[in-house]
N, C-alpha and C positions, 0 to 999 in steps of 0.2 A: 427659516422656520423648521423646528425639529419635528420629525414624523412621530408616529405612535410607537408604543413599546412592543417589542417582540421577545418572547421567552424561548430559550433553548434549554430543554429539559434533558439532563444527563450530559455531563461534560466528557468530551473525547476529542480526538483529532477531527472527526467529522463535524461535531457541533461547533467547535472553535472556528473552523474554517468558514462555515456558513454564517456564523455570528459576526465574525470580522467583516465579511463581505457586506452584510446588512448594515453594520455600523458605518461602513464607508459611504453608504447612501443616506446617512443622517438619521437612521432609526435608533431608538434607545434599546439596548440589548441587555436582557437579564439572563445570566447563566445560572441555572439552578442544578444543584446536586448535593449530596451529603458533604460535610466538611472534609472528611477523609478523602473522598474522590476528587474534590476540587484541588486539594493540596498535592495530589499526584501530578497535576498539570500546571498549576499556577501558584507561585510563592508570595503573591501579594504585590509583586513588582513586574514580574516577567513570566512568560510561559516556559515551562520546563521541557516541553516537547519540541524537537527540532523540525522546523518547517520554514523555508524562505518567506520572509515578510511578516510572520506572526508578530514578533515583538515590535517591528516597525509600525505596523497597523495599530497594535495595542497602544503605543505611545501617541500616535497621531490622533486616534479616535477615542482616547481614554475617557473623555467626558460622556461618551455615549454607552459605556460598558460598565456593568456591575456584576459581581459574583455573590451568590447567596445560597445558604442552606435552608432558607425559610420559604416553604411553598406558598405562603400567603402573599409574598412579593409578586407572584405571577398573576394575582387578581387583576392588575392593571393592564395586562397584555391583551392585545386584540388577536394575536396569532401565537400559537405555541408550536414549536418544532420538537419532536422527539428525535434526538440526535446521538443516542448512545451507540457506539460501535458494538456490533454483535460479537461476543467472544466465541472462540472455537476451541475444541480439545485437540489433542495430537493427531486425531484422524480427520480433522476438518469439520467435525459435526458442531452445529451451532447450538448455543445456549441462549434461550430467550428469558431467562429468569430476571435479569436486571431490567430489561425493557418492560416486562410485565409489571414489575414492582413500581417503576416510574409512572406508568400509566395509571396504576391504582392510586398513587399519591396525588395526581391531579384531578381525579374524579371527585375529590372532596371540595374542589373550588366552587364558590357560590355561583359564579357564572361560567358557562362553557363557551370559551372562545373557539375560533377556528383551530383545529388540531391537524398538524401535518406530520406524517411519519417519514423520517429521512433514513432511519436505520435499515439495515439490509435484512429484510424479512422474506419468508416463504410466501408463495401465492395463496391467498385466502386469509392471511394474518390480519390485514387491515379491516376487512369486512366484519371480523369477529369482535372488534373493539366496541365496547358499550359507549357510544358517543353519537350525538345526532348526525345522521349520515350526510345531511346537507352542509355540515361543518367539518367533515372528516375527509382528509386527502392523503394520498401517498405520492411522494416526489422521489424520482430516481436520482441518486447521486452518482456521478461519474468522475470522482476525484482521482488524482494520481499523486502519490507522495513526491514531494519536491516541486510540484506544480499546482498544488491544491488551491491556493488563493487565486491564482490566475484563472484556473478553470471555473471556480465558483463565481467569479466576477464576469468572466467572458465565456459562458457556455456555448457550445455549438447549437444546442437546443435545450429546452426544458421539458421534461416528460412528467406528466401529472396524471394520477389515477383518482377517480371519484366513484361514487356508488353506481353511477350510470353515465355512459358516454353522452347521453342526451341532456345531462344537467347543463344549465346555463352557467357559464364561467365569467360572472360579472362581479364577484365579491372582492373585498379588499385584498385577499390572498393573491388573486391574479393581477390586480393592479400593482401589488408589491413585486411580483415576478417580472413584470414588464420593465422594471428598473434594470434588469440584467439581460433580457432577450425578448424580442417580439415573437420569436419562433417557439411557441408553446404547443406541444403535442399532447392532446387530451385523449384519454382512454379510461376504461373502468379499472377498479383496483387490481384485479387479477392480471389483466394485460400489462399494467405498469410494473407490477411485481415480477412477472415473468420477463418483461423487457430488460430489467436490471440483470437477471440471470443470463439472458440471451446475449447481451453485450459482452459479458465476461466469458461466455462460452465461445464466442467468435475469437476473442483474444487468446484463449487457451488453444484453440485450433491453429491459430497462426504460429504461436510459440512451438507447438508440437511439430507442425509441418516444416517450419524453418529448420529445426534441429535435424530432422530426418533428411531433408534435401542437402543440408550442409555436410552431413555424414556421407552421403552419396558423392558429393562433390570432391571430398577428400580422397576418395578412391580412384578418381579419374584425373585426367590432365586438365583440370578446370579450376577456376577461381570463384568462390562464392561472393567475394567482394565485388567482382565485376558483374556477376549475375544480379546482385542486390541493387546495383545502380539502375539496371534496366527495369527491375520489378517496381522500384519506387516511382518510376515515371509512367507506369501503367495505371490509368485512372481507375481500373477495376480493382486494383490492389491498394494504391495510394501511398503518398510520401510518408505517412505516419504509421504505416503498418509495422507490426512486430516481426521484422525479418532479419534481425541480428541473432545469431546463435547464442544460447544461454544455458543455464543450469536448471532447466525445468521451470515449472511455475512456482513462484515464491511470494512472500508477503502476507499470505493468509486469506486475502479476499477471493482470489481465483480458486484456491483450494476449497474454500467454504462453499462457493457457489456450485462447484463441480459436485461436491457431496450432496448439496441440496437437490440438484437436478437428478442425481442417481436415486435419491430417496423418493422423489416424485414418481420417477419411472417405476420403481419397485412397487409403490402403492397402486399405480395405475396399470400394472402388468405390461409395461413397455420395455422392450429390449434395451439393455444398458451397455452392450458391447463397445459402442463408440466411446462412451465415457470411460470405460475400463482401459481402452487403448490410451487415452489421454493420461490417465493416472499412471499406467505402467511406464509410458515413455518419460513422464516427468520424474518418476522414481529412478529410471535408468540414468538420466542426465544429472540428477542430484548426486548420484554416486560416481560421476565421471572423474572427478578429481581423485577420489579414493582409488579408482582403477589405475590412474596414472602413477599414484604413489606406490601402489603394489607392484608396479613394474620395475621400481628401483631396487637394485640388488643390495638391500640393507634392511635388517629387521627393525632397528630403532633409529629414527631420523630426528634431526633438529629442523623444525619447519618454521619459517618466519611468515606471518600472515598479515597482509595489508587489507584492512577493512573487515569489520565484523558485523556491520549493519546489513540489512537485507538489500539496500541499494544506497547510492550516494545521496547526500543532502538530507538525511534523516538519521535520527538516533534510535529508530525502531529495529529491534533484532528479531521480531516475530517471523518465524519461518525463514530465517536467514540461512542461505546456503553455506556460509562460513561457519556458523555455529553447528549446523548439521554435520558438516565435514569433520570438525574437531571432535564432536561427541562420538562419531563413528570410528575415530582413529586415536583413541586416548593412549595407545601403546607408544606413541611418539611424544616428543617434547615440543613446546610451542613458544614463540615470541610473537606477541600480538601488538600491532600498531593501529590505533583508530582514535583520532582526536575527538570524535563526536560522542563516544560512549564512555560513561563513568563506570559504575560498579555493576557487574553481572555475575551470577553464580559460577560461571566458568573460571573466573579469575581466582577462585578459592582453591583450585587444584594446583598442587606443587609443581606439576609438569608444565603449567601455563604461566608465562611471565608477561607482565604488561610493560610494553616499551613506550615511554612517553616522549622520547627524543630519538630521532633517527641518527644513528652513528654506526661505526664499523662493527660494533657488537651485533647489530641487527643482521649483518651480512655473514656472521659466523654461524652459518646454517648450511644444511644440505639442500634445502629447497626454499624458494620464495613463492608464495601463492598470492596473486593479486586479485582481490575481489572488488575493491573500489580504488579508483585512482585519485588520491588527494594530490593537490598541485605540487607539493614538495617531493613526491615520490620519484617522479621521472628524472628530474635533475640530479637527485641523490644517487639513484642507480646508475645513471649515465656517467657520473663522476667517479664512482667507487667500484663498479662491477668489474672493471678490467683486471683488477688484482684478485678476483675471485671467480675465475672462469669455470671452475668445477660446479658452481651452484646451478641447480636446475630451476628455471623460472617457469612457473605454470601461470598462464595469463588467459583464462577461459574466454574473456570478453574481447580480447585483442585490444587492450587499452594502451599497450606500449607502441611507440612509433616504429614503423617498419625499418627505418634507417638504423635504429638502435638494435633491434632484435636480430638483424642480419649478422651481427658480429658475435652473437652468443653461440656457445657450443651446444647448449641444451635448452631450447625454448619450446614449450608445448602450449598449444591453444586449440580451441574447438575448431 
């Protein structure tokens, strides 16, 4: 028996993920946005955004999913999710223009179903919405690019905010949530909204501390890889902790929430020194590759870049460390290899060549920088790098195998 209809208002990576998760539980899903916005993500046959499982689930549960630019189609829904990703500017400041527009669009519906805010909003946002409070909720999303569907279907816990913690949680929304987890943590709107920011703040602190401790380790006769093994087995830290060195915080979400927390502190006259430290250290490590390039005794280099997305298994380049590095160093020439990305503005620059196939031309460079390790990169380098011993390989995430890098004359990593 098919379950009732659920509407996802505002198409984005966030709404697609939770929509597919709901479709897999046999709910009818109505994805609503303007025609132009829908076409950015869906071409009528497949999703255009890269995420493992998206198109597999779309094909498998296609009968449960529709896309529409007509708000009246939402009339039949018993639950509406606002799932538009919040856009940020270069400084990480959030814009709520689109989410406010979408909320206004649904206020004209004849009936007001349960409304759930999934988007990443500041504390106090949900309570201000003109909607019957007994039908208004905020749900914390904790997705990770590359693992989004798995996390939506198998959450560690579900965090929900309502107008009051004393509210009885017995409506169809909570029955729906129990399809995914029995562990539902209930709090008021502001607590749930701050909970989302708190989760990301802890992740930021892990990233920052890891980079600093790794930096110390490199000055001593010690191995961070050995230390990491011990840390992962400490229950107070955990096996999923962010304890691999990296190029600062990236992707946009952590940066956005850091800016939001600083804004709250400034409004409430709370000291922001800790958050300033996070921001400054992130900036320092974002520039780490530039620092290594500047040490090479040559003004104009030819640099081959592997991976331009902000992480593997996605085609998102938002806040990409690779794009950031190239834009900061346009005095050099580049050869870029990334099979997941199509056209981006960077490729319009004459100094930047798009490489579609790995060949020896890719190795006619002064430097190779490895941001993402696609499966064909390692065997290609292992086979061909011996005749190009002068190449400097910069591998910040230590993606290359140790047995391979031992034979390289110039290998640099965090």
